[in-house]
N, C-alpha and C positions, 0 to 999 in steps of 0.2 A: 341778886347780883349788885355789886357793888358799883359805882358809879365811874368812869373812865377818870382818868388823874386829867386834870386841865393841862391845856399844852398852849405854846404862842408858835404859833407858824411865822417862820423866817424864810421869807418866799424870795428870792432873786435870781438874777440873770450875771454871770458873769463871762467875760470872754478872756482874759486875761488873767484871771486868777486874783485880783485885789478884791473886788466885791465878795467873793465867797470867801476872803479870808476875814473880811469883816463881819460876814453872816455869822461864821465861826465864836468871833470875840463878841457879838451880841448875844450869841448862844450860851459861851460861858458865861456872861450875866443874866440871864435866864437862870440857869441849873443853879447858879448862888443863893436863889431864893427857893427855903423849903415850899413843896406844895405843888408845884408847877414844874413843867419839863420844854423843853425846844423841840421843835420838826423842823428840820433844816429842807427845803425843797426848792428845787429850778424851775425853769421852763424850757424849751427844745426853742433852736433858733429857727428863725422866720425864713422859708427857703425862696428867693427869687422864681423858681420854676413850679407847676403845677403837682408836683410828687410830691408826696412826704420822704424827705430823705435821712431824718432821724430813726435811731431805734426807739422802741417803745421805754427802752431801759438805757441811761449814760451808762457808758463804757465804765466812767468812775465818777465820784462825787454825790450830791444830794441826786435824789430819784426826782421825776417831774410832779408837779403838784395836777392834783386836781381840783373839783370844787368841792368835793367833801372834806378837803383841809379846811378851805377857807367857813364851809357850812359849821366844820366843828370847833374850829379852834376857838381859844378866847383871848386872845389878841393877834396883831398884823405888824411884822414888821417887813419892810417891802425897800428892797435894796437894788440898785442898778447903777450900772456907769453911767455919765454923762453922756448925751448924743447931740452937741447942739444944744445945750442947756432945759434936753430935755431927757425925760427916761428912755432908755433902747425898747426898740421896738416888739423885739420878743416880749416882754413884759408887759407894752399898752396891749399887745394884741392878745395875749392871755386877759389882762386884765377885762377886754371888751367883749371875752366871753362869758363873763359873771353878771347879766343882765337877769337872768332866773334867781340867784343871789338876792340884787336890788328888790326885786318885784315881791318877795317873800320877806324884805326885810331881815335874811337872817345873819346880816353884820352890824346890824343898830345897837348902837351901846358899847359896840366892841374899842380897846383901847387900838391904836395904832401909832405907826414911827415909819418914818424913813433914813434911806441912809445910804450914799453914793461914793460913788471915786471918778476923781479926774484926773489928766495926762500934767497939768499945769496947774499953779496955782488958783486964778482968774479963770477956771475953765470951766464955767455956769454953775458950781456948786449949789450955791444957793438956789437958784430957779429951776436945777433941777429936783429937791426938795420938793418949793414950794407947788410946781405941777405934779410931782406925785403923788400930793397931801387930794388934790381935788378928787379923783375917783374914789377914794378913800370919805370924804367928805359926802359925795352924792350916795355912799353907801350906808349915812348915817354912824361912821365911827368917830369916835373921841382922838381927836391927833394929842401925839403928846411930843414933846420937843425937848429940849435940855437945857435945865435951867444954869443960869453962872452959880448956882451953889457947886456946880464940880466944875472946881477952878483951872482946871485944864484948858477950861475955854478961854481964859486969861492969857494962860501961858504958850499956849502951841502957836510954832510956828509955820505950820503945814496946814492941815484938816481941822474941823471942827467949827460947828456951827450952831447956835440956837435951835435951827428948823432940825435938825438932828447932825448925827456920825458924820463924816466923811474923812478924804483920803487923799491924797495924792502923792499918786504913784509914777508919776515921771515918764517923760516923753518916750521914754524904750517901756513903761508897764513895770519895771522892775524894780522900785521902789517900796521895801517894805512897809506896812504898818507901824508906827513910830511907837514910842511909849505914850504921848499924850493923846493920839488917836484911838489908840489899843482900849487905853483908859474911859474914852470918850463912849465906844462900842461898848465896852462893860457895864458903863452906867446908864446908859441907855439900856441896854436887857432889862436889868436891874428895874429901872424905874419902870419898864413895862409889864414885866412881869408883876409887881408890887399894884400895878392901875389894874391888871388880869382878875387878879384875884379878888379884889375887891367888888371890881364889878359886876366879874361872875357870882359870887353871890348876890348883890344885889339885884339880878335877871333872875335868879333862881327863886330869892323871896318874893318878885314881882308873880312871875308866875304861878309860883303857890298860896298868892294869896287871893 
């Protein structure tokens, strides 16, 4: 039986569609690298009531993530719109359920990155990305931002940071991902895929020695 193809898990929450569009751009970057694929997953909204209100399978878009997606991924890209300079509650809620993976060290030495979308240019992009990396570090993951060799970081007039890809969606959340933002999303996906393949090989060699 052949080993399953390694994959990058692109796990995100999106309310108005901007973060979902970014996730697809990261996926395009990942899948431009031979030998690895992207797996898009989302999380359900958090209900203020005590009853479950979301169906088990979303009506459209990516399916909901489970712990096995994280357990078996070779890398993780985490995406969220900003909420007061932090990730959205649904994504944080899901991450709070991953303690069993932390106890087993399931994510140690896997590369990870984060991406975000805001309604305004100074709406907390960088603080959101920095707070999103905290649980990844607790899991022992290897964080990968975007290096300045990606020249769009120097020319973008909207989203894009060395901490991770970002997008300015506008006050009505209807501004599309522009050329520079798209290029940075794809660059981050490519970098994550290359690191995933390298570290996947390293973990295999370590476990077989």
